[in-house]
TORZA-860461 format. One record per residue: residue in three letters; x, z, y of N, C-alpha, C, O in turn. Coordinates in pm, whole numbers, m for minus. Last residue first. Example, Ala and Ser with C-alpha at 12.3 -4.5 7.8 and 13.67 -1.06 7.14 Angstrom:
2
+-----+--------+--------+--------+--------+--------+---------+--------+--------+--------+--------+--------+--------+
!   r !  neast !    nup ! nnorth ! caeast !   caup ! canorth !  ceast !    cup ! cnorth !  oeast !    oup ! onorth !
+-----+--------+--------+--------+--------+--------+---------+--------+--------+--------+--------+--------+--------+
! SER !   1285 !    708 !   m225 !   1367 !    714 !    m106 !   1290 !    787 !      3 !   1341 !    804 !    114 !
! ALA !   1319 !    780 !   m569 !   1230 !    780 !    m450 !   1320 !    780 !   m330 !   1424 !    846 !   m332 !
+-----+--------+--------+--------+--------+--------+---------+--------+--------+--------+--------+--------+--------+
***
This chain:
115
+-----+--------+--------+--------+--------+--------+---------+--------+--------+--------+--------+--------+--------+
!   r !  neast !    nup ! nnorth ! caeast !   caup ! canorth !  ceast !    cup ! cnorth !  oeast !    oup ! onorth !
+-----+--------+--------+--------+--------+--------+---------+--------+--------+--------+--------+--------+--------+
! GLU ! m15087 !  41378 !  20805 ! m14982 !  41458 !   20839 ! m14901 !  41465 !  20725 ! m14798 !  41531 !  20726 !
! LYS ! m15262 !  41054 !  20836 ! m15225 !  41192 !   20779 ! m15102 !  41237 !  20792 ! m15007 !  41159 !  20793 !
! GLN ! m15398 !  40919 !  21132 ! m15282 !  40910 !   21024 ! m15289 !  41058 !  20966 ! m15315 !  41158 !  21032 !
! GLN ! m15707 !  40798 !  21164 ! m15640 !  40888 !   21190 ! m15527 !  40911 !  21090 ! m15556 !  40922 !  20971 !
! ARG ! m15774 !  40452 !  21289 ! m15763 !  40558 !   21183 ! m15667 !  40679 !  21205 ! m15558 !  40661 !  21260 !
! LEU ! m15970 !  40389 !  21564 ! m15842 !  40410 !   21526 ! m15828 !  40516 !  21401 ! m15861 !  40634 !  21408 !
! TRP ! m16174 !  40179 !  21750 ! m16171 !  40276 !   21661 ! m16040 !  40276 !  21591 ! m15996 !  40166 !  21558 !
! VAL ! m16158 !  40007 !  21971 ! m16274 !  40043 !   21943 ! m16250 !  40187 !  21847 ! m16309 !  40292 !  21877 !
! LEU ! m15952 !  39862 !  22215 ! m15950 !  39948 !   22094 ! m16066 !  40017 !  22086 ! m16094 !  40091 !  22181 !
! LYS ! m16019 !  39553 !  22356 ! m16030 !  39709 !   22362 ! m16016 !  39761 !  22227 ! m16069 !  39703 !  22132 !
! GLY ! m15750 !  39295 !  22301 ! m15905 !  39359 !   22299 ! m15888 !  39503 !  22316 ! m15784 !  39567 !  22300 !
! LYS ! m15483 !  39246 !  22049 ! m15560 !  39215 !   22202 ! m15681 !  39261 !  22186 ! m15729 !  39273 !  22074 !
! LYS ! m15203 !  39271 !  21907 ! m15326 !  39357 !   21927 ! m15393 !  39328 !  22065 ! m15359 !  39381 !  22171 !
! THR ! m15098 !  39051 !  21692 ! m15097 !  39080 !   21838 ! m15229 !  39157 !  21879 ! m15341 !  39106 !  21880 !
! TYR ! m14958 !  39115 !  21398 ! m15081 !  39135 !   21458 ! m15088 !  39158 !  21592 ! m15086 !  39275 !  21629 !
! LYS ! m14756 !  38916 !  21153 ! m14747 !  39001 !   21307 ! m14918 !  38991 !  21362 ! m14985 !  38888 !  21366 !
! LYS ! m14860 !  38827 !  20932 ! m14733 !  38924 !   20937 ! m14749 !  38981 !  21072 ! m14752 !  39103 !  21086 !
! THR ! m15193 !  38779 !  20839 ! m15090 !  38768 !   20926 ! m14972 !  38838 !  20911 ! m14998 !  38946 !  20857 !
! GLN ! m15501 !  38627 !  20729 ! m15385 !  38730 !   20699 ! m15288 !  38696 !  20792 ! m15291 !  38580 !  20835 !
! TYR ! m15858 !  38643 !  20808 ! m15714 !  38569 !   20782 ! m15617 !  38682 !  20772 ! m15640 !  38800 !  20799 !
! VAL ! m16222 !  38538 !  20835 ! m16113 !  38636 !   20785 ! m15965 !  38564 !  20760 ! m15953 !  38455 !  20705 !
! THR ! m16473 !  38528 !  21005 ! m16369 !  38460 !   20972 ! m16275 !  38582 !  20891 ! m16282 !  38704 !  20909 !
! VAL ! m16738 !  38637 !  21041 ! m16698 !  38539 !   21127 ! m16599 !  38453 !  21054 ! m16618 !  38333 !  21036 !
! LEU ! m16994 !  38808 !  20876 ! m16843 !  38765 !   20864 ! m16836 !  38638 !  20958 ! m16919 !  38547 !  20950 !
! PHE ! m17223 !  39011 !  21063 ! m17169 !  38902 !   20947 ! m17052 !  38862 !  20979 ! m17003 !  38873 !  21092 !
! GLY ! m17414 !  39311 !  21108 ! m17308 !  39219 !   21147 ! m17274 !  39092 !  21031 ! m17312 !  39104 !  20915 !
! ASP ! m17647 !  39500 !  21288 ! m17575 !  39442 !   21194 ! m17491 !  39340 !  21225 ! m17484 !  39284 !  21335 !
! SER ! m17741 !  39564 !  21558 ! m17697 !  39676 !   21459 ! m17635 !  39627 !  21320 ! m17578 !  39708 !  21247 !
! ASN ! m17783 !  39312 !  21693 ! m17902 !  39392 !   21648 ! m17858 !  39500 !  21537 ! m17929 !  39521 !  21438 !
! LEU ! m17484 !  39198 !  21561 ! m17638 !  39154 !   21647 ! m17707 !  39262 !  21580 ! m17702 !  39299 !  21463 !
! VAL ! m17170 !  39141 !  21561 ! m17256 !  39230 !   21542 ! m17367 !  39184 !  21644 ! m17354 !  39147 !  21761 !
! LYS ! m16912 !  38942 !  21373 ! m16996 !  38926 !   21469 ! m17117 !  39043 !  21445 ! m17164 !  39052 !  21332 !
! VAL ! m16593 !  38986 !  21280 ! m16751 !  39036 !   21235 ! m16804 !  39020 !  21366 ! m16752 !  39074 !  21463 !
! ALA ! m16305 !  38934 !  21127 ! m16378 !  38912 !   21225 ! m16533 !  38909 !  21191 ! m16584 !  38846 !  21098 !
! VAL ! m16055 !  39095 !  20982 ! m16173 !  39039 !   20906 ! m16244 !  39042 !  21076 ! m16234 !  39146 !  21141 !
! ILE ! m15711 !  39044 !  20852 ! m15790 !  39049 !   20976 ! m15928 !  39007 !  20951 ! m15943 !  38895 !  20903 !
! LEU ! m15452 !  39214 !  20717 ! m15560 !  39136 !   20695 ! m15642 !  39173 !  20828 ! m15645 !  39280 !  20890 !
! ILE ! m15123 !  39189 !  20703 ! m15216 !  39263 !   20777 ! m15344 !  39173 !  20756 ! m15331 !  39053 !  20782 !
! ASP ! m14820 !  39191 !  20484 ! m14945 !  39115 !   20533 ! m15039 !  39220 !  20591 ! m15041 !  39332 !  20540 !
! TYR ! m14602 !  39348 !  20403 ! m14582 !  39249 !   20504 ! m14710 !  39173 !  20567 ! m14707 !  39110 !  20672 !
! GLU ! m14679 !  39537 !  20207 ! m14586 !  39560 !   20305 ! m14564 !  39471 !  20437 ! m14520 !  39511 !  20545 !
! THR ! m15022 !  39483 !  20243 ! m14915 !  39501 !   20151 ! m14802 !  39515 !  20272 ! m14823 !  39508 !  20393 !
! VAL ! m15227 !  39532 !  20421 ! m15259 !  39553 !   20261 ! m15134 !  39522 !  20166 ! m15137 !  39532 !  20043 !
! LYS ! m15333 !  39706 !  20704 ! m15221 !  39676 !   20620 ! m15245 !  39655 !  20484 ! m15285 !  39751 !  20419 !
! LYS ! m15615 !  39580 !  20884 ! m15576 !  39660 !   20784 ! m15434 !  39603 !  20726 ! m15417 !  39483 !  20704 !
! SER ! m15878 !  39541 !  21136 ! m15750 !  39525 !   21072 ! m15690 !  39608 !  20975 ! m15720 !  39727 !  20987 !
! PHE ! m16145 !  39373 !  21267 ! m16118 !  39494 !   21160 ! m15979 !  39436 !  21114 ! m15960 !  39323 !  21068 !
! LEU ! m16282 !  39296 !  21561 ! m16169 !  39246 !   21475 ! m16127 !  39364 !  21392 ! m16072 !  39456 !  21452 !
! LEU ! m16621 !  39200 !  21659 ! m16509 !  39311 !   21593 ! m16406 !  39258 !  21527 ! m16427 !  39176 !  21437 !
! VAL ! m16796 !  39033 !  21889 ! m16722 !  39022 !   21783 ! m16629 !  39135 !  21784 ! m16566 !  39169 !  21885 !
! THR ! m16931 !  39049 !  22111 ! m17013 !  39075 !   21998 ! m16920 !  39082 !  21889 ! m16960 !  39139 !  21788 !
! GLU ! m16762 !  38956 !  22315 ! m16774 !  39112 !   22319 ! m16873 !  39164 !  22203 ! m16901 !  39283 !  22189 !
! ASP ! m16533 !  38745 !  22289 ! m16681 !  38760 !   22247 ! m16707 !  38902 !  22242 ! m16661 !  38962 !  22144 !
! THR ! m16241 !  38738 !  22361 ! m16342 !  38605 !   22398 ! m16486 !  38638 !  22364 ! m16569 !  38559 !  22410 !
! VAL ! m16154 !  38958 !  22288 ! m16138 !  38950 !   22425 ! m16227 !  38815 !  22470 ! m16269 !  38792 !  22583 !
! SER ! m16317 !  39164 !  22043 ! m16251 !  39062 !   22087 ! m16257 !  39008 !  22246 ! m16359 !  39019 !  22313 !
! ARG ! m16224 !  39486 !  21977 ! m16336 !  39398 !   22028 ! m16248 !  39270 !  22088 ! m16146 !  39274 !  22157 !
! ARG ! m16071 !  39631 !  21686 ! m16064 !  39609 !   21828 ! m16198 !  39522 !  21870 ! m16275 !  39495 !  21778 !
! VAL ! m15991 !  39910 !  21486 ! m16103 !  39796 !   21500 ! m16112 !  39777 !  21664 ! m16145 !  39862 !  21747 !
! GLU ! m15761 !  39963 !  21233 ! m15804 !  40009 !   21357 ! m15918 !  39878 !  21379 ! m15928 !  39778 !  21308 !
! ASP ! m15743 !  40010 !  20940 ! m15633 !  40091 !   21028 ! m15716 !  40094 !  21176 ! m15738 !  40201 !  21232 !
! PRO ! m16078 !  40062 !  20788 ! m15971 !  39983 !   20861 ! m15851 !  40076 !  20926 ! m15866 !  40194 !  20957 !
! ILE ! m16263 !  40081 !  20555 ! m16157 !  40181 !   20610 ! m16059 !  40092 !  20670 ! m15964 !  40049 !  20604 !
! LYS ! m16447 !  39894 !  20544 ! m16481 !  40030 !   20523 ! m16376 !  40131 !  20568 ! m16401 !  40244 !  20610 !
! LEU ! m16326 !  39663 !  20600 ! m16455 !  39694 !   20682 ! m16479 !  39839 !  20656 ! m16532 !  39905 !  20745 !
! THR ! m16111 !  39657 !  20387 ! m16111 !  39641 !   20576 ! m16208 !  39669 !  20645 ! m16188 !  39704 !  20762 !
! LYS ! m16275 !  39660 !  20182 ! m16199 !  39766 !   20215 ! m16147 !  39800 !  20351 ! m16137 !  39907 !  20411 !
! LYS ! m16375 !  39411 !  20180 ! m16465 !  39550 !   20178 ! m16407 !  39618 !  20214 ! m16460 !  39679 !  20307 !
! VAL ! m16136 !  39260 !  20154 ! m16211 !  39239 !   20279 ! m16326 !  39372 !  20292 ! m16356 !  39421 !  20401 !
! GLU ! m16044 !  39325 !  19899 ! m15963 !  39362 !   20027 ! m16039 !  39345 !  20156 ! m16009 !  39411 !  20256 !
! ILE ! m16249 !  39196 !  19733 ! m16232 !  39338 !   19754 ! m16167 !  39411 !  19856 ! m16202 !  39520 !  19900 !
! ILE ! m16252 !  38924 !  19815 ! m16350 !  39016 !   19852 ! m16347 !  39157 !  19838 ! m16417 !  39234 !  19903 !
! GLY ! m15900 !  38869 !  19844 ! m16026 !  38844 !   19819 ! m16127 !  38931 !  19892 ! m16106 !  38993 !  19995 !
! PHE ! m15597 !  38703 !  19990 ! m15677 !  38828 !   19939 ! m15831 !  38776 !  19918 ! m15876 !  38670 !  19962 !
! ARG ! m15484 !  38473 !  20074 ! m15462 !  38495 !   19922 ! m15527 !  38644 !  19906 ! m15504 !  38700 !  19799 !
! LEU ! m15538 !  38195 !  20263 ! m15566 !  38327 !   20245 ! m15553 !  38373 !  20108 ! m15613 !  38310 !  20022 !
! GLU ! m15475 !  37929 !  20311 ! m15378 !  38021 !   20283 ! m15418 !  38158 !  20249 ! m15332 !  38236 !  20207 !
! GLN ! m15715 !  37835 !  20391 ! m15667 !  37796 !   20261 ! m15567 !  37893 !  20226 ! m15571 !  37941 !  20113 !
! HIS ! m15940 !  37901 !  20600 ! m15821 !  37956 !   20590 ! m15758 !  37935 !  20416 ! m15766 !  38028 !  20336 !
! LYS ! m16143 !  37689 !  20633 ! m16083 !  37766 !   20767 ! m15956 !  37813 !  20717 ! m15856 !  37776 !  20778 !
! LEU ! m16199 !  37577 !  20371 ! m16180 !  37495 !   20485 ! m16107 !  37567 !  20600 ! m16017 !  37509 !  20660 !
! THR ! m16174 !  37771 !  20152 ! m16142 !  37632 !   20128 ! m16126 !  37561 !  20272 ! m16031 !  37483 !  20282 !
! LYS ! m16250 !  38025 !  20260 ! m16133 !  38007 !   20157 ! m16077 !  37857 !  20158 ! m15957 !  37830 !  20163 !
! ILE ! m16454 !  37969 !  20428 ! m16372 !  38067 !   20481 ! m16227 !  38016 !  20376 ! m16120 !  37978 !  20424 !
! LYS ! m16642 !  37868 !  20241 ! m16596 !  37777 !   20365 ! m16471 !  37845 !  20426 ! m16386 !  37771 !  20475 !
! LEU ! m16696 !  38076 !  20070 ! m16637 !  37942 !   20024 ! m16586 !  37855 !  20131 ! m16495 !  37776 !  20111 !
! TRP ! m16824 !  38219 !  20226 ! m16700 !  38271 !   20195 ! m16606 !  38153 !  20133 ! m16484 !  38140 !  20144 !
! TYR ! m17058 !  38062 !  20246 ! m16979 !  38097 !   20371 ! m16838 !  38136 !  20351 ! m16746 !  38105 !  20427 !
! ASP ! m17169 !  38071 !  19996 ! m17155 !  37951 !   20078 ! m17026 !  37969 !  20191 ! m16926 !  37898 !  20206 !
! LYS ! m17234 !  38339 !  19980 ! m17131 !  38267 !   19890 ! m17100 !  38151 !  19948 ! m16980 !  38128 !  19949 !
! THR ! m17246 !  38526 !  20289 ! m17312 !  38442 !   20172 ! m17189 !  38372 !  20091 ! m17075 !  38356 !  20135 !
! THR ! m17203 !  38867 !  20412 ! m17177 !  38714 !   20410 ! m17230 !  38661 !  20286 ! m17257 !  38733 !  20190 !
! ARG ! m17238 !  39156 !  20625 ! m17278 !  39074 !   20513 ! m17209 !  38925 !  20541 ! m17173 !  38878 !  20649 !
! ILE ! m17282 !  39476 !  20699 ! m17204 !  39356 !   20710 ! m17206 !  39262 !  20591 ! m17179 !  39296 !  20476 !
! LYS ! m17451 !  39756 !  20854 ! m17450 !  39667 !   20727 ! m17359 !  39537 !  20767 ! m17374 !  39499 !  20883 !
! ARG ! m17270 !  40029 !  20999 ! m17359 !  39904 !   21008 ! m17349 !  39811 !  20867 ! m17252 !  39804 !  20793 !
! GLY ! m17086 !  40252 !  20992 ! m17220 !  40264 !   20906 ! m17328 !  40118 !  20922 ! m17438 !  40107 !  20868 !
! PHE ! m16854 !  40208 !  21091 ! m16949 !  40258 !   21170 ! m17097 !  40290 !  21109 ! m17193 !  40339 !  21168 !
! VAL ! m16702 !  40091 !  20887 ! m16673 !  40225 !   20924 ! m16762 !  40293 !  20993 ! m16771 !  40415 !  20980 !
! ASP ! m16982 !  39908 !  20716 ! m16854 !  39915 !   20785 ! m16827 !  40070 !  20810 ! m16902 !  40159 !  20769 !
! ARG ! m17118 !  39860 !  20396 ! m17133 !  39932 !   20526 ! m16998 !  39928 !  20584 ! m16901 !  39943 !  20509 !
! VAL ! m17187 !  39540 !  20274 ! m17134 !  39658 !   20281 ! m17135 !  39718 !  20398 ! m17149 !  39654 !  20502 !
! GLU ! m17310 !  39267 !  20069 ! m17314 !  39340 !   20200 ! m17276 !  39493 !  20174 ! m17320 !  39560 !  20080 !
! PHE ! m17204 !  38946 !  19939 ! m17176 !  39087 !   19958 ! m17255 !  39148 !  20084 ! m17262 !  39085 !  20189 !
! LEU ! m17330 !  38698 !  19904 ! m17216 !  38740 !   19843 ! m17218 !  38884 !  19809 ! m17228 !  38936 !  19698 !
! LEU ! m17654 !  38588 !  19893 ! m17563 !  38662 !   19948 ! m17445 !  38704 !  19860 ! m17469 !  38743 !  19746 !
! GLU ! m17758 !  38240 !  19898 ! m17739 !  38361 !   19827 ! m17619 !  38436 !  19884 ! m17513 !  38383 !  19917 !
! GLN ! m17994 !  38162 !  20167 ! m17858 !  38139 !   20117 ! m17831 !  38279 !  20020 ! m17868 !  38393 !  20050 !
! ARG ! m18293 !  38019 !  20175 ! m18220 !  38129 !   20184 ! m18096 !  38142 !  20115 ! m18100 !  38130 !  19993 !
! VAL ! m18460 !  37773 !  20337 ! m18357 !  37768 !   20229 ! m18279 !  37924 !  20241 ! m18200 !  37933 !  20334 !
! ILE ! m18757 !  37709 !  20458 ! m18623 !  37794 !   20515 ! m18549 !  37817 !  20344 ! m18606 !  37878 !  20253 !
! LYS ! m18965 !  37459 !  20539 ! m18897 !  37525 !   20423 ! m18787 !  37577 !  20471 ! m18709 !  37502 !  20530 !
! SER ! m19240 !  37452 !  20734 ! m19114 !  37412 !   20736 ! m19050 !  37516 !  20616 ! m19085 !  37634 !  20606 !
! LYS ! m19563 !  37310 !  20679 ! m19461 !  37420 !   20710 ! m19311 !  37407 !  20688 ! m19279 !  37329 !  20598 !
! MET ! m19771 !  37101 !  20887 ! m19666 !  37113 !   20791 ! m19580 !  37250 !  20798 ! m19536 !  37293 !  20904 !
+-----+--------+--------+--------+--------+--------+---------+--------+--------+--------+--------+--------+--------+
***
């Protein structure tokens, strides 16, 4: 008997600042917005921008396959996008906003400031 694999509907796939494909499904995005982080005021556009043009990227202190992309999106809000990277591709783990970002983990990438 063959097992039936249900393919979830892709919400987006975008190339991050390193050129890797990062993706998430509609179901998982809904889980982030309704269960994990109901306070999240930002949407898909800001998440994609954070992956493409972050202010910095750090490696998680608890899981070296997880990268934390951060970007200041308003005067007071910093968006953090956590991505798990396996076999050169990645997927969203979670997304959240914060007013204070505690910079933990090894700095992997830093945006160069314009003079």
